[in-house]
C-alpha positions as CSV (number, residue, x, y, z in Angstrom):
1,L,-91.9,-59.7,-67.4
2,L,-94.9,-62.0,-66.9
3,V,-92.8,-65.0,-67.8
4,A,-90.0,-63.9,-65.5
5,S,-92.4,-63.4,-62.6
6,A,-94.1,-66.7,-63.3
7,L,-90.7,-68.4,-63.3
8,V,-89.8,-66.8,-60.0
9,W,-93.1,-68.0,-58.5
10,L,-92.7,-71.4,-60.0
11,A,-89.1,-71.7,-58.8
12,S,-90.4,-71.1,-55.3
13,V,-92.9,-73.9,-55.7
14,V,-90.4,-76.2,-57.2
15,T,-88.0,-75.5,-54.4
16,T,-90.7,-76.3,-51.9
17,E,-91.5,-79.4,-53.9
18,A,-87.9,-80.6,-54.0
19,A,-87.6,-80.1,-50.3
20,S,-90.6,-82.2,-49.6
21,A,-91.5,-84.5,-52.4
22,G,-95.0,-85.2,-51.2
23,A,-95.9,-81.7,-50.1
24,A,-99.4,-80.6,-50.9
25,V,-99.9,-77.4,-52.8
26,V,-102.4,-74.9,-51.3
27,P,-105.6,-75.5,-53.2
28,A,-107.4,-72.6,-54.8
29,A,-110.3,-72.9,-52.5
30,A,-108.0,-72.4,-49.5
31,L,-106.6,-69.3,-51.1
32,A,-110.1,-68.0,-51.7
33,Q,-110.9,-68.4,-47.9
34,R,-108.0,-66.1,-47.1
35,G,-109.6,-63.3,-49.1
36,P,-108.0,-60.4,-50.9
37,T,-104.8,-59.1,-49.4
38,R,-103.0,-55.8,-49.4
39,G,-105.6,-53.8,-51.3
40,W,-106.6,-56.5,-53.8
41,V,-110.4,-56.6,-54.4
42,E,-112.6,-58.7,-56.7
43,K,-113.9,-56.5,-59.6
44,G,-116.2,-59.1,-61.2
45,P,-116.0,-62.0,-63.6
46,A,-113.5,-62.1,-66.4
47,A,-114.8,-61.9,-69.9
48,A,-115.4,-65.3,-71.5
49,E,-113.2,-64.6,-74.5
50,E,-110.4,-62.9,-72.6
51,E,-107.2,-64.9,-72.7
52,V,-105.5,-66.3,-69.7
53,E,-102.1,-68.1,-69.6
54,L,-102.1,-71.3,-67.7
55,I,-98.7,-72.6,-66.6
56,F,-98.6,-76.2,-65.3
57,A,-95.5,-77.0,-63.2
58,L,-95.4,-80.8,-63.3
59,K,-94.1,-82.8,-60.4
60,L,-90.4,-83.3,-60.6
61,Q,-88.6,-86.7,-60.3
62,N,-85.3,-87.5,-58.6
63,T,-85.3,-84.4,-56.4
64,A,-83.4,-86.3,-53.6
65,E,-80.7,-87.3,-56.1
66,L,-80.5,-83.7,-57.3
67,E,-80.1,-82.6,-53.7
68,R,-77.4,-85.2,-53.1
69,I,-75.5,-84.0,-56.2
70,L,-75.8,-80.3,-55.1
71,E,-74.3,-81.2,-51.8
72,H,-71.4,-83.0,-53.4
73,V,-70.5,-80.3,-55.9
74,S,-70.7,-77.7,-53.1
75,D,-68.5,-79.7,-50.7
76,P,-64.7,-78.9,-51.0
77,S,-63.8,-82.3,-49.6
78,S,-65.9,-84.1,-52.3
79,P,-64.2,-85.4,-55.5
80,D,-67.3,-83.9,-57.3
81,Y,-66.6,-80.4,-55.9
82,G,-67.1,-77.8,-58.6
83,H,-68.4,-80.3,-61.2
84,Y,-71.8,-78.6,-61.6
85,L,-74.7,-80.0,-63.6
86,T,-75.6,-78.1,-66.8
87,K,-79.2,-76.9,-67.0
88,A,-79.9,-79.7,-69.6
89,Q,-78.5,-82.3,-67.2
90,A,-80.6,-81.0,-64.3
91,D,-83.7,-80.9,-66.5
92,H,-83.1,-84.5,-67.6
93,L,-82.6,-85.7,-64.1
94,T,-85.7,-84.1,-62.7
95,A,-87.9,-84.4,-65.8
96,P,-91.5,-85.3,-64.9
97,R,-93.1,-88.7,-65.6
98,H,-94.3,-89.1,-69.2
99,Q,-97.7,-90.1,-67.8
100,D,-97.9,-86.7,-66.0
101,V,-97.1,-84.8,-69.3
102,D,-99.7,-86.9,-71.1
103,I,-102.3,-86.0,-68.5
104,V,-101.8,-82.3,-68.9
105,E,-101.8,-82.6,-72.7
106,R,-105.0,-84.6,-72.6
107,F,-106.7,-81.9,-70.5
108,L,-105.6,-79.2,-72.9
109,R,-107.7,-81.0,-75.6
110,G,-105.5,-80.3,-78.6
111,R,-104.9,-76.6,-77.8
112,P,-101.5,-75.3,-78.7
113,F,-99.1,-75.3,-75.8
114,H,-95.4,-74.7,-75.1
115,V,-93.2,-77.2,-73.2
116,T,-90.0,-76.2,-71.5
117,S,-87.3,-77.9,-69.3
118,E,-88.0,-81.4,-70.6
119,G,-91.7,-81.1,-69.9
120,S,-91.4,-79.6,-66.4
121,F,-93.4,-76.6,-67.5
122,I,-96.3,-76.6,-69.9
123,S,-97.9,-73.3,-70.8
124,C,-101.0,-72.5,-72.8
125,R,-102.9,-69.3,-73.7
126,L,-106.6,-69.9,-74.0
127,P,-109.9,-68.1,-73.6
128,V,-111.2,-67.9,-70.0
129,H,-114.2,-70.0,-70.9
130,A,-111.9,-72.8,-72.1
131,A,-109.7,-72.5,-69.0
132,E,-112.9,-72.7,-66.8
133,A,-113.9,-75.9,-68.7
134,I,-110.6,-77.5,-67.8
135,L,-110.2,-76.2,-64.2
136,G,-113.7,-75.7,-63.1
137,G,-114.9,-72.6,-61.2
138,R,-115.0,-69.1,-62.5
139,F,-112.2,-66.6,-63.2
140,V,-112.6,-63.2,-61.7
141,R,-110.6,-60.0,-62.0
142,M,-108.7,-59.1,-58.9
143,C,-107.5,-55.4,-58.9
144,R,-105.8,-52.9,-56.8
145,V,-104.9,-49.2,-57.2
146,A,-101.2,-48.6,-57.6
147,V,-99.5,-48.0,-54.3
148,G,-99.5,-44.3,-53.4
149,S,-102.1,-43.4,-56.1
150,Q,-105.7,-42.4,-55.6
151,D,-106.2,-42.5,-59.4
152,E,-108.2,-45.7,-60.2
153,S,-107.0,-45.5,-63.8
154,K,-103.6,-46.7,-62.4
155,E,-105.2,-49.9,-61.4
156,S,-103.4,-53.3,-61.7
157,C,-105.5,-56.3,-62.4
158,M,-104.9,-60.1,-62.5
159,L,-107.1,-63.0,-63.2
160,R,-107.7,-65.6,-60.5
161,N,-110.0,-68.5,-60.1
162,P,-110.8,-68.9,-56.4
163,T,-113.5,-71.5,-57.0
164,A,-111.5,-73.8,-59.2
165,A,-112.2,-77.5,-58.8
166,V,-109.2,-79.0,-60.6
167,P,-109.8,-82.6,-61.6
168,A,-107.8,-85.0,-59.4
169,A,-105.8,-86.5,-62.2
170,L,-104.6,-83.1,-63.3
171,R,-103.9,-81.9,-59.8
172,S,-101.9,-85.1,-59.0
173,A,-99.7,-84.5,-62.1
174,C,-98.8,-81.0,-61.2
175,G,-96.9,-79.4,-58.3
176,A,-98.5,-76.1,-59.1
177,I,-100.9,-74.5,-61.6
178,S,-100.6,-70.8,-62.3
179,P,-102.5,-68.6,-61.8
180,L,-104.6,-70.9,-59.5
181,D,-101.8,-71.5,-56.9
182,E,-100.3,-68.1,-57.2
183,P,-100.9,-65.9,-54.1
184,L,-102.1,-62.4,-54.0
185,P,-100.2,-60.2,-53.8
186,P,-97.8,-61.7,-56.3
187,A,-94.3,-62.2,-54.9
188,R,-92.9,-59.3,-57.1
189,W,-95.2,-56.9,-55.2
190,L,-94.4,-58.0,-51.6
């Protein structure tokens, strides 16, 4: 479920990225200024050894070409009508620059990670203290009581880092970094 919700969130970021290739992602500091929303409150720092999953959505290439192809395969008057790209073809077309993949890998400092969609997404589970060393700032626990419940034992919590100071090279390689750029409340709870 976490991966599915992350992919939904990242898909919205990628869609925004594709629509406007140079669009800036809302920095974590700006999210922090908005404050908690819809009942989310900060419940203190995350434990240093608690694990957090970071998902780096690298900047895509050739998004204008992908948009052109999508228009043609969707236009009944086009000779390409109905000749859709496979996922592998779309991944290959939009794959991030090798330099960007190298930047993320370098910041992960030899930690195990998982790559999907020809490098478009790199995920890594690591202790909070290691994530803070990479991203700066401090992770905190953001929680809310389940809707319609007064029982605090039914609390939902997520880790966020509103004070992150992502190094410029890492930020420039990525269209988004989860959970830094993920809003509260998450899209699945809106």
